[in-house]
C-alpha positions in Angstrom: 35.5 139.5 126.7 37.9 136.9 125.5 40.0 137.7 122.5 40.7 135.2 119.7 43.5 135.1 117.2 42.7 136.0 113.6 41.8 133.2 111.2 45.1 133.8 109.4 46.9 132.9 112.6 45.1 129.5 112.7 46.2 128.8 109.2 49.8 129.8 110.1 49.8 127.5 113.1 48.3 124.6 111.2 50.8 125.1 108.3 53.7 125.1 110.8 52.5 121.9 112.5 52.1 120.2 109.1 55.5 121.3 108.1 57.1 120.1 111.3 55.3 116.7 111.0 56.4 116.3 107.4 60.0 117.3 108.3 60.1 114.7 111.1 58.7 112.0 108.8 61.3 112.8 106.2 64.3 113.3 108.4 63.4 110.4 110.7 62.2 107.5 108.6 61.0 104.5 110.6 60.8 100.8 109.6 58.9 98.2 111.5 60.5 94.7 111.7 57.7 93.3 113.9 60.1 92.6 116.8 61.4 96.2 116.8 61.0 99.5 115.0 64.1 101.4 113.8 64.4 105.1 113.3 66.9 106.0 110.6 68.2 109.1 109.0 67.0 110.8 105.8 69.9 111.8 103.5 68.3 114.8 101.8 71.1 115.3 99.3 71.0 111.8 97.9 67.3 111.0 98.8 68.3 107.9 100.7 67.0 106.6 104.0 69.9 105.2 106.1 69.4 102.7 108.8 72.7 102.0 110.6 73.8 99.8 113.4 71.1 97.1 113.1 71.9 94.1 115.2 71.5 90.8 113.3 73.0 88.5 116.0 73.3 88.3 119.7 76.5 89.7 121.2 79.3 87.2 120.7 80.9 87.8 124.1 81.6 85.8 127.2 80.2 82.3 126.8 79.3 83.1 123.2 82.9 83.9 122.2 83.9 81.5 119.4 80.4 80.1 119.2 78.3 80.1 116.1 76.4 83.4 115.9 73.0 83.3 117.5 70.0 85.1 115.8 69.1 88.3 117.5 66.0 87.6 119.6 65.2 90.7 121.7 62.5 90.7 124.3 59.8 93.3 124.8 61.0 95.5 121.9 58.0 95.2 119.6 56.6 98.6 120.7 60.1 100.3 121.0 61.6 102.7 118.5 65.3 102.2 118.4 67.7 104.8 117.1 69.5 103.6 113.9 71.4 106.6 112.9 74.9 105.5 113.8 76.9 102.5 112.6 77.9 99.9 115.2 81.5 99.7 116.3 83.9 97.8 114.1 84.9 94.3 115.1 88.2 93.9 116.9 90.9 94.7 114.3 94.2 92.7 114.0 97.5 94.1 112.6 99.9 91.6 111.1 103.5 92.5 112.0 104.5 93.5 108.5 101.8 96.2 108.4 103.0 98.1 111.5 106.3 99.7 112.6 105.9 99.3 116.4 103.6 98.3 119.2 99.9 98.8 118.5 96.8 98.6 120.5 94.0 96.7 118.8 90.9 98.8 118.1 87.3 97.7 117.8 84.7 95.9 119.9 83.6 92.3 120.4 80.0 93.5 120.3 80.1 94.2 116.6 77.6 92.0 114.7 75.7 94.9 113.1 74.7 95.9 109.5 73.8 99.1 107.8 71.1 99.5 105.1 70.8 102.3 102.6 67.3 102.5 101.0 65.9 104.8 98.3 63.7 107.2 100.1 60.7 106.5 97.8 60.9 102.7 98.4 57.9 101.0 100.0 57.3 97.5 101.3 56.1 96.4 97.8 58.9 98.0 95.8 60.8 94.6 95.3 64.1 96.4 94.7 67.3 94.5 94.0 69.7 94.3 96.9 73.5 94.5 97.0 75.1 93.0 100.2 78.7 94.1 100.7 81.2 92.0 102.7 84.2 94.2 103.8 87.8 93.3 102.9 90.9 93.6 105.0 92.7 90.3 105.0 90.0 88.7 107.3 91.7 90.6 110.2 90.7 94.2 109.5 87.7 96.0 108.0 84.3 97.3 109.0 80.9 98.0 107.4 81.3 101.8 107.0 84.4 101.5 104.9 82.3 100.9 101.7 80.1 103.8 100.7 77.2 103.1 98.4 76.5 106.7 97.6 78.3 107.0 94.3 76.7 103.9 92.8 73.2 104.7 94.2 73.3 108.2 92.8 74.6 106.9 89.5 71.7 104.5 89.1 69.0 107.0 90.3 68.6 104.9 93.5 67.7 101.7 91.7 68.7 99.3 94.5 69.2 98.8 98.2 72.7 98.5 99.6 73.6 96.5 102.8 77.0 96.7 104.6 77.7 93.9 107.1 80.4 93.1 109.7 81.8 89.8 110.9 84.2 88.6 113.5 87.8 89.0 112.4 91.2 87.4 113.1 91.4 85.1 116.1 87.8 86.0 117.0 86.4 84.7 113.7 88.9 82.1 112.4 90.4 80.2 115.2 90.5 76.4 114.6 92.1 73.0 115.3 90.6 69.7 116.5 91.3 70.6 120.1 89.5 74.0 119.7 86.4 72.3 118.3 86.5 69.6 121.0 86.4 72.4 123.6 83.3 73.9 121.9 84.6 76.4 119.4 82.8 76.9 116.1 84.8 76.6 113.0 85.0 79.5 110.6 82.9 81.6 112.9 83.5 84.7 110.8 82.0 83.0 107.7 79.1 81.9 109.9 78.5 85.5 110.9 78.4 86.5 107.2 75.9 83.8 106.5 73.6 84.8 109.4 73.7 88.4 108.1 72.6 87.0 104.7 69.8 85.1 106.3 68.7 88.2 108.3 68.4 90.1 105.0 66.4 87.2 103.5 64.0 87.5 106.4 63.7 91.3 106.7 64.6 93.1 103.6 61.0 93.2 102.3 60.2 95.6 105.1 62.7 98.1 103.6 61.3 97.6 100.0 63.8 95.0 98.9 63.3 91.7 97.2 65.0 88.7 98.9 65.1 86.9 95.6 67.2 89.6 94.1 70.2 89.7 96.5 73.7 90.1 95.0 76.6 89.5 97.3 79.8 91.4 96.6 83.2 92.3 98.1 86.8 93.0 97.3 90.0 91.4 98.6 89.0 89.3 101.7 85.4 90.4 100.9 85.9 88.9 97.4 87.4 85.8 99.0 84.4 85.6 101.3 82.1 85.7 98.2 83.9 82.7 96.8 83.5 80.9 100.1 79.7 81.4 99.9 79.7 80.0 96.4 81.3 76.8 97.6 79.4 76.8 100.9 78.7 73.2 102.0 80.0 72.0 98.6 77.7 74.3 96.7 74.0 74.4 97.4 71.1 74.7 94.9 69.3 77.5 96.7 71.8 80.0 98.2 70.5 83.1 99.9 71.6 85.2 96.9 71.0 85.2 93.2 74.4 86.5 91.9 77.9 87.1 93.2 80.6 89.7 92.6 84.2 88.7 93.7 86.5 91.6 93.1 90.3 90.7 93.4 89.4 87.7 95.7 92.0 87.1 98.4 93.0 83.4 98.7 95.8 83.2 101.2 96.8 79.8 102.6 94.1 77.7 104.2 96.0 76.4 107.2 96.3 72.7 108.0 95.5 71.1 111.3 99.0 71.4 112.8 99.1 75.1 111.8 95.7 75.8 113.3 96.7 73.9 116.5 99.9 76.1 116.8 97.7 79.2 116.3 95.4 78.1 119.0 98.3 77.2 121.3 99.8 80.6 120.7 96.6 82.4 121.8 96.2 80.2 124.8 99.7 81.0 125.9 99.3 84.7 125.2 96.1 84.7 127.4 97.8 82.7 130.2 95.1 80.0 129.6 94.9 76.3 129.0 91.4 76.0 127.7 88.9 77.8 125.5 86.7 78.3 128.6 89.5 80.2 130.2 89.8 82.5 127.1 86.1 83.1 127.3 86.5 84.6 130.8 89.2 87.1 129.9 88.3 90.8 129.9 87.8 92.3 126.5 91.0 94.4 126.8 93.0 91.4 127.9 91.8 89.3 125.0 92.6 92.1 122.6 96.1 92.3 123.9 96.5 88.6 123.7 95.3 88.2 120.1 97.4 91.1 118.9 100.5 89.6 120.5 100.0 86.4 118.4 100.6 88.3 115.2 104.0 89.4 116.6 105.1 86.1 118.0 104.0 84.1 114.9 105.8 86.5 112.6 109.0 86.1 114.6 108.6 82.3 114.5 108.1 82.6 110.7 104.6 81.0 110.9 103.5 83.5 108.3 105.4 85.9 106.0 105.2 89.3 104.5 101.9 89.9 102.8 100.1 87.1 104.7 97.4 88.1 107.3 97.9 84.9 109.5 94.2 84.3 110.3 91.6 83.4 107.7 89.2 80.7 106.5 90.3 77.1 106.5 88.9 73.7 105.5 86.6 72.5 108.3 84.8 69.7 106.5 81.4 71.4 106.9 80.9 74.8 105.5 84.3 74.7 103.7 84.7 71.1 102.7 87.9 71.3 100.7 90.4 73.8 99.3 88.5 76.3 97.1 90.6 75.5 94.0 89.5 71.9 94.3 85.9 72.7 95.0 85.7 74.9 91.9 87.4 72.4 89.8 85.0 69.7 90.9 81.9 71.8 90.3 81.1 72.1 94.0 79.6 75.6 93.8 76.3 77.5 93.7 75.5 78.0 90.0 74.7 81.7 90.0 75.8 84.5 87.6 79.2 85.6 88.8 81.4 88.6 88.3 85.2 88.3 89.0 88.0 90.8 88.6 91.6 91.5 89.3 94.0 94.4 89.0 97.3 94.6 87.0 99.8 94.5 89.9 98.0 92.5 92.6 101.1 91.5 94.5 102.7 94.9 94.9 100.9 95.8 98.2 101.9 92.5 99.7 105.6 92.4 98.8 108.6 93.7 100.7 110.4 96.4 98.7 113.6 95.9 100.6 114.0 92.3 99.3 116.9 92.3 96.9 118.6 88.9 96.8 117.7 85.4 95.6 118.5 84.1 99.0 115.9 86.4 100.6 113.3 85.4 98.1 114.1 81.7 98.5 113.6 82.1 102.3 110.4 84.0 101.6 109.1 81.2 99.5 109.8 78.7 102.2 107.8 80.8 104.7 104.9 81.4 102.3 104.8 77.7 101.4 106.1 75.7 104.4 105.2 72.4 102.7 107.1 73.1 99.5 109.8 70.8 98.3 112.7 71.7 96.1 110.9 70.8 92.9 108.2 73.3 93.7 110.7 76.1 94.4 112.5 75.2 91.2 109.1 75.4 89.3 108.4 78.8 90.7 111.7 80.2 89.7 111.5 78.5 86.4 108.1 80.1 85.7 109.2 83.5 86.9 112.8 83.7 85.6 114.8 86.5 87.2 116.0 87.9 83.9 112.3 88.8 83.0 112.2 91.2 86.0 114.1 94.3 86.8 114.4 93.5 90.5 113.8 90.7 93.0 110.9 92.8 94.3 109.1 92.7 90.9 109.8 89.0 90.5 108.4 88.3 93.9 105.3 90.5 93.6 104.4 88.7 90.3 104.3 85.2 91.7 102.7 86.4 95.0 99.9 88.2 93.1 99.4 85.2 90.9 99.0 82.5 93.5 96.9 84.6 95.9 94.6 86.5 93.5 95.2 86.3 89.7 95.1 82.5 89.4 92.1 82.2 91.7 90.1 84.5 89.4 91.1 82.1 86.6 90.1 79.1 88.6 86.7 80.6 89.4 86.0 81.9 85.9 87.1 78.7 84.0 85.3 76.4 86.5 82.0 78.2 86.3 82.3 78.4 82.5 82.8 74.7 82.2 79.5 74.2 83.9 77.8 76.8 81.6 77.3 79.3 84.5 77.3 82.9 83.3 80.5 84.5 84.5 82.1 87.8 83.6 85.7 88.5 84.2 87.6 91.9 84.2 91.3 92.8 84.2 91.7 96.3 85.4 95.0 98.0 84.8 94.4 101.7 85.1 94.8 104.3 87.9 97.3 103.0 90.5 97.0 99.5 88.8 97.4 98.1 92.4 95.1 96.0 94.6 91.8 97.9 94.9 92.6 100.3 92.0 88.9 100.4 90.9 87.9 102.0 94.2 87.9 105.7 93.2 86.2 105.0 89.9 83.3 103.1 91.6 83.0 104.6 95.0 84.2 108.2 95.1 81.2 110.5 95.2 83.3 113.4 94.1 85.5 111.6 91.6 84.7 114.0 88.8 86.6 116.7 90.7 89.8 114.8 91.2 92.9 115.8 89.3 93.1 113.7 86.1 89.7 112.1 86.6 88.6 109.9 83.7 84.9 110.5 84.1 84.0 108.5 81.0 85.7 105.4 82.3 84.1 105.8 85.7 80.7 106.1 84.1 81.3 102.9 82.1 82.5 101.0 85.2 79.5 102.2 87.2 77.1 101.2 84.5 78.6 97.7 84.3 78.6 97.4 88.1 75.1 98.5 88.8 73.7 96.7 85.8 75.1 93.5 87.3 73.5 94.3 90.7 70.2 95.1 89.1 70.0 92.5 86.3 72.9 90.0 87.0 74.3 91.1 83.6 76.7 94.0 83.2 75.4 94.7 79.7 71.7 95.0 80.4 71.3 98.7 81.3 73.1 102.0 81.1 72.4 105.0 83.3 75.1 107.3 82.0 74.3 107.1 78.3 78.1 106.6 77.6 78.8 104.0 74.9 80.6 101.0 76.1 81.8 97.7 74.6 79.8 94.5 75.2 81.2 92.4 78.0 81.2 88.8 76.8 80.3 85.9 79.0 83.6 84.1 79.8 82.4 80.7 78.6 85.0 78.4 77.0 86.4 81.3 74.9 88.1 82.8 78.0 87.2 86.3 76.8 87.6 89.0 79.5 87.1 92.8 79.6 90.5 94.4 79.6 90.8 98.0 80.9 94.2 99.6 80.5 95.7 102.8 79.3 95.4 101.8 75.6 92.4 99.5 75.3 88.9 99.0 76.6 87.3 95.8 75.3 87.2 92.0 75.1 90.5 90.2 74.9 91.7 86.6 75.5 92.5 85.9 79.2 96.2 85.7 79.5 95.7 83.0 82.1 93.5 81.1 79.7 95.9 81.3 76.7 99.0 80.6 78.7 98.0 78.9 81.9 101.2 77.2 82.8 101.8 79.4 85.8 98.3 78.9 87.1 98.4 75.2 86.3 101.5 74.7 88.4 99.8 76.4 91.4 96.5 74.7 90.8 98.1 71.2 90.5 100.2 71.9 93.7 97.2 72.9 95.8 98.4 70.9 98.8 101.6 73.0 98.8 100.0 76.3 97.9 97.1 75.6 100.3 94.4 77.4 98.5 
């Protein structure tokens, strides 16, 4: 006679199967984008579903090198479930000569147009959550999606929004230019085009993750912040951009190269690759092209085509997506009129200044390299505005004017221009922590910040409240998650009021560059020389 397991055994088996099924559903969330299904990872600690390495464009390799990015159009994947638990490889990194001490081998991959999405685990297709889309910084030659962690901000806000990290082609891969280059089929500002296609991908697909395409905020720091300002002035400023708000932290505005400078850049790469045409460069192996592009940083620095603190490659005026220098575009009102957040740190030029510089002669030569189209009047103006007797060293004199022209004054241009058109803009001057470029990082992004020595948790909570409130409501004052009392952050408007954060104050003050704008005025009025 056959024997049967006891009824309790059936219950045990059934319970086990149910538990396994639930565990698989929880640890392996899946999203259906109609053309493909992605299986992500469930972060049990933070209650977030993570989808990493999602391809938003075709591989920009071979014949697609230096072409505008092509939308990803996979064939026969609608029934496939693709693993999305690992971020894609970074784009090829470039290392300016002043950042390295010897030979270096470029890291990264050409096949890099991926994005990562972090979604509250309880989100559904109808959740209509706000979306933060982060553009990485790194001087337009370095950076990758995974360098910006959303964990601290998402936890702080009880997972009130979706976070997207994107990647884009860097250095010579993303910002090669010149008339000859375009005549041979190269796309101008390809790196910015990559960013825009990622934004369009999010508009098309974010609802599947529970996001609301009408509630996208773009954000970034340094070159990421500079990229944000590029999207504000995209095609002269459009009425319906693929985002509703913008956050430009310490936006990096290095020189936008002229035609003859772009041509020399292109010629340098052709020579380094033993090529005479773009088509030839497109046939090089990935490793050969990496070696050639990295060598251009060395040769150009030796030829004084760029100086200390400059990253050599970057956006430029192409007459299409970037129609004029950004300082001119903002002054003329050629920007998308969306609520905007802009910030800077206390000593922005420190990281980009040579501490071994000690003489006036060295600084004068540095000025001539940084501003190759400068005349003696401009040099005299700079030294007049930054008199040596106001600084305890040449280094501090230099870092001040460098920080002003590349970051501090651009934040003034953006804030004052938007305010003059009655666009809500919020500006912050952050002078705590290291007080250097990117000093807000630990306060906003360190998940374990409270355990750091000397941590100012109260300030971190205030900053996170402001930051997330802007992402969720386009207003830093709208909501608090920490319960910590904080001052009202005024709209910049014509009053030029900014939120100042330093070791003795936290509150609204007059913008120094609004009250005493002579330094910024000189740079702004000499935009052809300053080239931004």
